[in-house]
C-alpha positions in Angstrom: -66.9 90.8 -165.9 -66.8 88.0 -168.5 -68.9 89.1 -171.5 -69.5 85.5 -172.6 -71.1 84.7 -169.2 -73.4 87.7 -169.6 -74.3 86.8 -173.2 -75.0 83.2 -172.2 -77.3 84.4 -169.3 -79.1 86.8 -171.6 -79.6 84.1 -174.2 -81.2 81.5 -171.9 -83.3 84.1 -170.1 -84.8 85.3 -173.5 -85.2 81.8 -174.8 -86.2 79.7 -171.7 -88.0 82.4 -169.7 -89.3 84.5 -172.6 -88.0 87.7 -171.1 -87.9 90.7 -173.5 -84.2 91.5 -174.0 -84.7 95.2 -173.3 -86.0 94.4 -169.8 -82.6 92.8 -168.9 -80.5 95.5 -167.4 -77.7 95.2 -164.7 -79.7 97.4 -162.2 -83.1 95.8 -162.8 -84.6 93.6 -160.1 -84.1 89.9 -161.1 -87.2 88.5 -159.4 -89.6 91.3 -160.6 -88.3 91.3 -164.1 -88.5 87.5 -164.5 -91.7 87.2 -162.4 -90.3 83.9 -161.0 -92.4 81.5 -159.0 -90.9 78.5 -157.1 -91.1 76.2 -160.1 -89.4 78.9 -162.3 -86.5 79.0 -159.7 -86.0 75.3 -160.2 -86.0 75.7 -164.0 -83.5 78.6 -163.6 -81.2 76.4 -161.4 -81.3 73.6 -164.0 -80.5 76.0 -166.8 -77.6 77.5 -164.9 -76.2 74.1 -163.9 -76.4 72.8 -167.5 -74.9 76.0 -169.0 -72.1 76.6 -166.6 -71.4 73.2 -165.0 -71.7 74.0 -161.3 -74.3 73.1 -158.6 -76.5 75.9 -157.3 -77.6 76.0 -153.7 -81.1 77.6 -153.0 -79.6 79.8 -150.3 -77.2 81.3 -153.0 -80.2 83.2 -154.4 -81.0 85.0 -151.2 -78.3 87.6 -151.9 -79.2 88.0 -155.5 -81.3 91.1 -156.1 -80.3 92.6 -159.4 -79.1 91.2 -162.7 -75.7 92.5 -161.8 -75.7 90.4 -158.6 -76.7 87.4 -160.7 -73.9 88.0 -163.2 -71.4 88.4 -160.4 -72.6 85.2 -158.7 -72.4 83.1 -161.9 -69.0 84.7 -162.8 -67.6 83.9 -159.3 -68.8 80.3 -159.4 -67.4 79.8 -163.0 -64.0 81.2 -161.8 -64.2 78.9 -158.8 -64.8 75.9 -161.0 -61.8 76.8 -163.2 -59.5 77.2 -160.2 -60.5 73.7 -158.9 -60.0 71.9 -162.2 
């Protein structure tokens, strides 16, 4: 797992979504911890796209339960971007 990806995710979650850093743990439930509503999901997608440079599809989030799932999703998409370019 790329430590820089995780650090970037933590930074924008704390800054943009005002999540207490101690609540962000790999096994924690992403939706419950962030208390996301549908507008927050849109904000999260925009922040991901601007930080990592790939498009997020809404259906991608259906398989994301924990922060670890989220890290793996972002890491996989970042790796996919690098292999294309």
